[in-house]
C-alpha positions in Angstrom: 113.2 107.3 96.4 110.6 104.9 97.1 107.2 104.0 98.7 107.5 101.2 101.2 104.0 99.6 102.2 103.2 97.7 105.7 100.5 96.5 106.8 98.4 93.9 105.1 97.6 90.7 106.2 94.6 88.3 106.7 91.5 89.1 108.1 88.1 87.5 108.9 85.1 89.6 107.1 84.1 92.8 109.2 87.2 93.3 110.4 89.8 95.9 110.5 93.1 96.4 108.9 95.3 99.7 108.9 97.8 99.7 106.0 101.1 102.4 106.0 103.2 103.9 103.0 106.5 105.8 103.9 107.4 108.1 101.8 111.7 107.4 101.5 114.0 109.6 100.0 111.2 112.7 99.4 109.1 114.7 101.7 105.5 113.7 100.8 103.7 116.8 101.9 104.5 118.7 98.9 102.5 115.5 96.7 99.4 114.4 96.1 98.9 110.3 97.0 96.6 107.6 96.0 95.9 104.4 97.0 95.0 101.4 94.5 94.3 97.6 94.6 94.7 95.3 92.3 93.1 91.5 92.0 95.0 89.3 90.3 94.3 89.1 86.4 92.2 92.1 86.6 93.6 96.1 86.4 94.7 98.2 88.9 92.1 100.2 90.7 92.0 104.1 92.5 90.3 103.8 95.6 91.4 106.6 97.1 93.0 109.8 97.3 94.2 112.3 99.0 95.5 115.9 98.6 99.4 117.1 99.8 97.8 118.6 103.0 94.8 116.1 103.5 92.4 118.8 103.1 90.8 116.9 100.3 89.8 113.1 99.7 87.7 111.0 97.7 87.0 107.6 97.1 85.8 104.7 94.9 82.3 103.6 95.6 83.2 100.4 96.4 85.1 102.3 99.3 83.1 104.8 100.4 81.8 104.8 104.2 84.2 101.9 105.1 87.8 103.0 104.2 89.4 106.3 105.3 92.6 107.9 103.5 94.9 110.0 105.8 98.0 111.7 105.5 101.1 112.3 108.6 103.1 114.8 107.1 105.9 115.0 109.8 106.3 111.1 109.7 105.9 111.2 106.0 103.7 108.6 105.7 100.0 107.8 104.2 97.4 105.6 105.6 94.7 103.9 105.2 92.0 101.9 107.4 89.8 99.9 106.0 86.6 98.5 108.1 84.0 96.3 107.7 86.4 94.3 105.6 84.5 92.0 103.0 85.7 88.7 101.0 86.2 91.3 97.5 88.3 93.3 99.3 91.3 91.1 98.9 93.5 92.3 96.8 97.1 93.4 97.0 97.5 97.4 97.8 99.8 99.6 96.3 100.0 103.7 97.1 100.7 106.1 94.7 102.3 108.8 93.8 100.7 110.0 90.6 103.0 113.1 90.1 105.9 111.6 90.3 104.1 108.4 89.1 106.1 106.2 92.0 104.6 103.1 93.1 104.8 101.6 96.3 105.8 97.3 96.2 102.2 96.2 97.2 100.9 94.4 100.6 98.6 92.0 100.8 95.5 91.8 102.0 93.5 88.8 102.6 89.8 89.0 103.6 88.5 85.1 104.7 87.1 83.6 107.5 
């Protein structure tokens, strides 16, 4: 049972990235899912949540209007579309299944010119 993230990388300010989180060994559709991010030396902060069917989503103020969480339960995958990226979005991004207390390994996002 694990979560595997991908899609991170280096992007210029104003650019976009889409992160993916694939659930392996369990059925994603039965779980709410979250995205967190963490800057070295700081706490891990929640930035987006989605309910099991994706009908409910919510965002941290710092990303609302720029990031979109979505899920494709048929592919056992949750996504984080990140647009209008800023240097302060630089962090390691993690997906998380709260009911399982299960974290992905993290993927680095760097926003820099």
